[in-house]
C-alpha positions in Angstrom: 0.1 0.0 0.0 2.8 2.2 0.8 4.7 1.3 -2.3 1.7 2.2 -4.4 1.3 5.5 -2.7 4.9 6.5 -3.1 4.8 5.2 -6.8 1.8 7.5 -7.3 3.5 10.6 -5.7 6.5 10.3 -7.9 4.7 10.2 -10.9 2.7 13.0 -10.0 5.9 14.9 -9.3 7.4 14.0 -12.7 4.2 15.2 -14.3 4.5 18.6 -12.7 8.2 19.0 -13.8 7.4 18.1 -17.3 4.5 20.6 -17.3 6.7 23.2 -16.0 9.5 22.6 -18.8 7.0 22.9 -21.3 6.0 26.2 -20.2 9.4 27.5 -19.6 10.3 26.5 -23.4 7.1 28.1 -24.8 7.8 31.2 -22.9 11.2 32.0 -23.7 10.9 32.7 -27.7 7.9 35.0 -26.9 10.3 37.0 -24.7 13.0 37.0 -27.2 10.8 38.2 -29.9 9.7 41.1 -27.7 13.3 42.2 -27.2 14.3 42.0 -30.7 11.1 43.8 -32.0 11.7 46.6 -29.8 11.2 49.8 -31.9 14.0 52.1 -32.8 12.5 54.8 -30.8 13.7 53.0 -27.7 17.2 54.3 -28.3 16.1 57.7 -29.4 15.0 61.1 -27.4 11.5 62.1 -27.7 12.9 64.9 -30.3 14.3 62.0 -32.5 18.0 62.4 -31.6 19.9 58.9 -31.2 21.1 58.1 -27.8 23.8 55.6 -27.1 22.7 52.0 -27.8 23.7 48.6 -29.0 23.7 49.8 -32.5 24.8 53.5 -32.5 28.5 53.1 -33.4 28.3 49.8 -35.4 29.9 50.2 -38.7 27.7 47.8 -40.6 24.5 49.1 -39.3 22.4 51.2 -41.4 22.7 54.9 -40.4 20.0 56.2 -38.4 18.3 59.0 -40.2 18.5 61.9 -38.2 16.0 64.6 -39.5 17.7 67.9 -40.5 16.5 71.3 -39.9 13.4 71.8 -42.0 14.3 74.0 -45.1 13.1 77.7 -44.2 10.2 78.9 -46.3 11.2 82.3 -48.1 8.7 84.6 -46.7 6.5 86.4 -49.1 8.0 90.0 -49.9 5.5 92.3 -48.9 7.8 95.0 -50.5 11.2 95.2 -52.1 14.2 95.4 -49.8 15.9 98.7 -49.3 18.8 98.2 -51.8 16.1 97.2 -54.5 13.7 99.8 -54.0 13.2 101.7 -57.5 14.7 105.1 -57.1 11.8 106.6 -59.1 9.3 105.4 -56.9 11.0 107.1 -53.8 12.9 110.2 -55.2 15.5 111.5 -52.5 13.9 114.6 -50.9 15.7 117.8 -51.3 17.6 118.9 -48.2 15.9 121.9 -46.7 17.8 125.0 -46.4 17.1 128.0 -44.5 15.8 130.8 -47.0 18.4 133.7 -47.4 17.2 136.9 -45.8 16.4 139.2 -48.7 17.7 142.2 -46.9 21.1 140.8 -46.5 21.7 139.9 -50.1 23.7 142.5 -52.0 21.7 144.3 -54.7 23.7 147.1 -55.5 27.5 147.8 -55.5 28.5 151.8 -55.8 29.9 152.5 -59.2 33.5 153.2 -58.3 36.2 153.4 -60.9 39.6 151.7 -60.0 41.0 151.2 -56.4 40.0 153.8 -53.5 43.0 155.9 -52.7 43.8 157.0 -49.2 41.6 159.9 -48.1 39.2 158.9 -50.8 35.6 158.1 -50.0 32.1 157.6 -51.5 28.6 158.1 -50.1 25.4 157.7 -52.2 22.1 156.7 -50.5 19.9 157.3 -53.7 18.0 154.4 -54.6 18.6 152.5 -51.3 15.7 151.8 -49.0 15.4 154.3 -46.3 15.2 151.4 -43.7 16.7 148.2 -43.6 19.4 146.2 -42.0 22.7 147.9 -41.8 25.9 146.0 -42.2 29.5 147.2 -42.5 32.4 145.2 -43.9 35.8 145.7 -43.6 38.5 143.8 -45.8 41.9 144.0 -44.3 43.6 143.2 -47.6 41.8 145.8 -49.8 41.8 148.2 -46.9 38.1 149.3 -47.6 35.2 149.6 -45.3 31.8 149.4 -47.2 28.4 150.1 -45.8 25.2 148.4 -47.0 21.4 149.2 -46.1 19.0 146.6 -47.0 21.7 145.1 -49.4 22.6 148.4 -51.2 25.8 149.6 -50.8 25.7 153.3 -49.9 29.2 154.1 -48.7 32.7 153.0 -49.3 36.1 154.3 -48.1 39.8 153.6 -47.8 40.9 153.0 -44.2 43.8 152.8 -41.9 44.4 149.7 -39.9 46.6 148.3 -37.2 50.1 147.0 -37.3 51.6 143.5 -37.0 52.2 144.7 -33.4 48.8 145.6 -32.8 46.6 144.2 -35.6 43.0 144.9 -36.2 41.2 141.8 -35.4 39.2 139.4 -37.7 35.6 138.6 -36.6 32.1 139.8 -36.3 31.6 142.5 -34.1 28.3 144.5 -33.3 28.7 148.2 -32.4 28.6 148.2 -28.6 28.9 152.0 -28.0 29.1 155.2 -30.0 30.0 158.6 -29.4 30.4 161.7 -31.9 32.9 163.5 -29.9 35.2 161.2 -28.3 38.8 161.7 -27.1 41.1 158.8 -26.1 42.0 158.1 -22.6 44.7 155.8 -23.8 46.6 157.8 -26.3 47.1 161.2 -24.7 43.6 162.6 -25.4 43.8 161.9 -29.2 40.7 163.0 -30.9 38.5 160.1 -32.1 35.4 161.6 -33.7 32.4 159.6 -34.6 33.5 156.5 -32.6 31.8 153.2 -33.0 33.5 150.9 -30.5 33.5 147.2 -31.2 35.1 145.6 -28.6 35.5 146.1 -24.9 39.4 146.5 -25.2 39.0 149.8 -27.4 38.9 148.4 -31.0 36.9 151.0 -33.0 35.9 152.6 -36.0 36.5 156.4 -35.8 37.3 159.5 -37.9 41.0 160.3 -38.3 43.4 161.8 -41.2 43.5 158.7 -43.5 47.1 158.9 -45.2 49.4 156.6 -46.8 52.2 155.7 -44.5 50.0 155.9 -41.3 48.7 153.1 -39.1 46.3 152.6 -36.1 46.8 150.9 -33.0 44.1 148.1 -34.2 41.3 150.6 -34.9 39.8 151.1 -38.1 40.3 154.7 -39.2 38.0 156.5 -41.7 38.0 160.0 -43.2 36.2 162.3 -40.8 33.7 163.3 -43.4 33.0 159.6 -44.0 32.5 159.2 -40.3 30.1 161.7 -39.9 27.8 160.2 -42.5 28.4 156.7 -41.1 27.3 158.0 -37.4 24.0 159.5 -38.8 22.9 156.2 -40.0 24.2 153.5 -37.5 22.8 152.5 -34.2 23.9 150.1 -31.4 24.0 146.5 -32.6 24.7 147.1 -36.1 27.2 144.4 -37.2 30.7 144.8 -38.7 32.3 141.9 -40.4 36.2 142.1 -40.6 37.6 139.8 -43.1 41.0 139.5 -45.0 40.8 138.9 -48.7 37.3 137.7 -49.0 35.5 139.3 -52.1 31.6 139.6 -52.3 29.5 141.1 -55.0 26.0 141.4 -56.2 23.9 138.4 -55.4 26.0 137.6 -52.3 24.9 137.3 -48.7 26.3 139.9 -46.4 25.7 137.6 -43.3 28.8 135.8 -42.3 30.9 137.6 -45.0 
């Protein structure tokens, strides 16, 4: 009885072992198939860039196609670029310039024949406007002072100028003080009639005897008769332009001359 029970137990055990072996053999191919069939994406990042994996550096493996950057689509040209714009479509605009003030444009030059000699002067207000901007010009090279009103030359004279040691300055100078009967405090009370002071250190236009061979201490000396005429038409603030060798003529502007 015991022998029969033992034989039955052994037979049952062998049956269980056979069944388990069968199941193990059937499951292995399924697992192997699952590993082989893993998709390539298991070795890629979500964006598709390959990671280090079994076939990443294998020479005989087909190269993994890595998508390159998508070709950029040329944007539709709403307008031509700046370097292709038709000049006729957008012509360059002229640069705006400040209009010249007509009262400073030379409209007349006194008809004087030849150079003005020392002691010589000219004055003619006929045809010139009774009112208008008054401008005086002095050319150190020509040694001539001219007077313009409203663009019309009304006076011109030869002048005495400073020396190299005490030169007549260049520049733009307004009349800051004037006196008809003035005497110098610096030069022993020397008469300086019809004075128009231009600088704080005493440079002035004033009457004197204008002769060849004489010079001033920087002032502009005019004949007394001319000085009297000049004094009658000027006012404080009228401008004197002192230049060297700059020629101006009809149609030119006196401003900045």
